[in-house]
N, C-alpha and C positions, 0 to 999 in steps of 0.2 A: 659929620654927626650933627644931630639936632634933637630938640625935645620931641617926645612922642605925640602921636595923634590922640584922638578921644576914644575911650572905650565905647563899645556898642552893645546892643541887646541887653540892656539893664532890666533885670527882673527882681521884684521885691515881693516876697511871699511869706505869709505866716505859716509856720510848720503845724502839722496836725497835732492836736492835743496840747498846744501851748497858747496861752493868752498874752505872754509878755516877751515874745520873740519875733524877729523878722529875719529871714534869710535873704541876703543880697547876692546876686550873681551877675556876671557881665562877661563880655567877650573882649579879649585883649585887642588893642588897636592894631590895625593892619600896618601902620607905620610906627615902628618902635624907635625911630631915630638912630638906629644902629647900635643902641646900648641897651643893657638890661632895664626892664621897666618895673617900677614899684608903684603901688597904689595907696592913696589915702581915702578913707571912707568917712563922710560927714553925715550927720543926721539932725533933723529938727522936728520937734513936736509941733504940728500945725495948729494945735488948739491953744496952747499956753506960751509958746516960745517963738521967737522970730530970729533966732541965732543958730546957725549951723555949727554943731560941735563935733569934733573928730572923735570917733570911737574905734576901739580895737587897734589903735596905733596904725602901723603901716603893714602891708602884706604884698608878697610877690605872687600870690595865687589870685584866682578870679572869683573868689567867694568870700563872704564875711557874714558872721551871725551877730546880730545885735540883741543883747539880753537886757532884762530888767525894765521893759517898757510897760506902758499903761494899756490895759485891755480896751479894745474897740476905739483905738485912736489912730488917726492918719498921720503919717510921718513923711517928710521930704528927705530923700537920700541923694547924696552927690558923691560920685566916684571920680577922683582926679588921678590921672596918670602922670608920672614924672620919672626922670632919669638923672644922671649926674649933671646934666646941663640945666636942670630946673623943671618947673611945672609945665606940663603939656596940656592936652585936651581933657575935657571933663564931660560927664553925662549925668543928668539929674532926672529923678522920677519920684513917684509917691507910692506908698503901700500902707495897708491898714492891718493892725493886729486883730486877732480874733476876739469877739465878745465873750463874756462869761454867760453861763446858763442863768435863766431867771430863777428866783427863789419862789418855790411853790409853797403856799401857806395852807392850801386845802384842796383835796380831790374828793368830790361827793356826787353820788348818783342823785339826780333830781327826779327820775322815774326809772322804769326798768330798761329803757333804751337811750337814756340821755345822761351825760356826765358833765359836771361843772368843775373846771379847774380855776382856782383863784391864786393870783400872784401877790407877793407882798407889796409890790409897787408896779406901776405901769411904765412902759417905755416912754410915754409922753411925759410922765412925771420926772423921769430921769433925763429928759431933754436929749435923748440919744436917738439916732436913726436906726431903730431896732424893731423887729417883730418877734413875738414869742410864739413858737410853734410847738404843738404837742401832737403826739401820735399814740393812739391806744391800740395795742397789739393783743389779740385774744389768745388765751391759753390753748384753746382747741384749734387744731388745724382745719383748714377749709373755710374758716370765717375771715372776712376782710378786715384789714386795718381801717381805723377811722382817724382822720387828721384834720387839723385846723390851725389857724394862726390869728393873732390879734396884736394890737398895740395898747390895749386897755388892761385893766386888772383882772378881767374875767374872760374865760374862753369856754364855750359850750360845744361838746362833741355829741353828735346825734347818730341815730341808727345803729346803736350797739345791740348786742344780743342779751336777752335776759338770762340771769343765773349763770353767767360766764365770768371767769377771772380775766382781768385785763391788766397789762403792764403799761403804764402811762409814762412816756418819755418826753421830756420837754427840753427844748434848746432855744437859743437866741439866734436870730438871723440878722446880720448887719445889712442895712439897706441904704448905705451911702451912695453917692453919685458914682456912676460908672459901673460897668459889669464886673470889673475886678474887685469892686468894693463889696459885692454881695457874697459874704462868707458866713459859714456856720460857726457856732460857739466852740470853744476848746473843750467843753465838758457838757454834761447833761444832768438832769434830775430824773429820778425814777421813783414811781409809786405803783403799788399793786392794789387793785380794788376789785371787789366782786359785785357785779350788778345784781339788783334784787329780782325776785321772781315777778313775772307780769301779773297784773291784777286780772280778775275775771272780766271777760269782754261784755258781759250782759247779765241779766238776772238768771237765777237757776231755772232749769226746765223740769217739767213733770213733777212739780212740787205737790205733795199731798199732805193733808192734815188729818190725823186720827185723834178724835176727841173722846174724852170720858167726862164723868161728872166733875172730876177734880183736876184734870190736866189735859194738855194737848201735845201731840208728838208730830214733828215735822219729818218727812222722809221724801 
């Protein structure tokens, strides 16, 4: 008998719809040491902490859920395998929680085909690696969606259709390093807006004036 080998295939993923959770899964070591294997899972907030803390006690399964975390934060996770003879191998990885949606302070048409979305703060002001993304979906079928993203406090969407209702949905996109860090927010903000009618494209045609001694009529 001996201590177990290291777990493999460590995956650290944020569940859909949650900003404060990470789900950790792994594969049991191929060498168990001939004894039942138990696991300890440790985690560390990479932003404010440099100490790995054990969470959720120990487990004999190959999955663990970490709750009560901070949104849009990267964590280091370590899984240690052990048996009755002591600690064996370990595996370490990183994962990021989902960001929260931006707070939208105003959605206003600037003309019949252009929409301005204003946020209460910018991603730059928050010192976060985020983009704010908004998609305008028309009420009428057959019309295209219009989308855009920004790191500033204002986003302009162009080429909308006049006199059409749009639902504007805004989310946050995490843009941390590494492809696995690019994740969407756990929630979204929704606003409905009606675009104004388009203005006349030019002066009226075939205008005539009928005059009398005391008045004039345009037609």
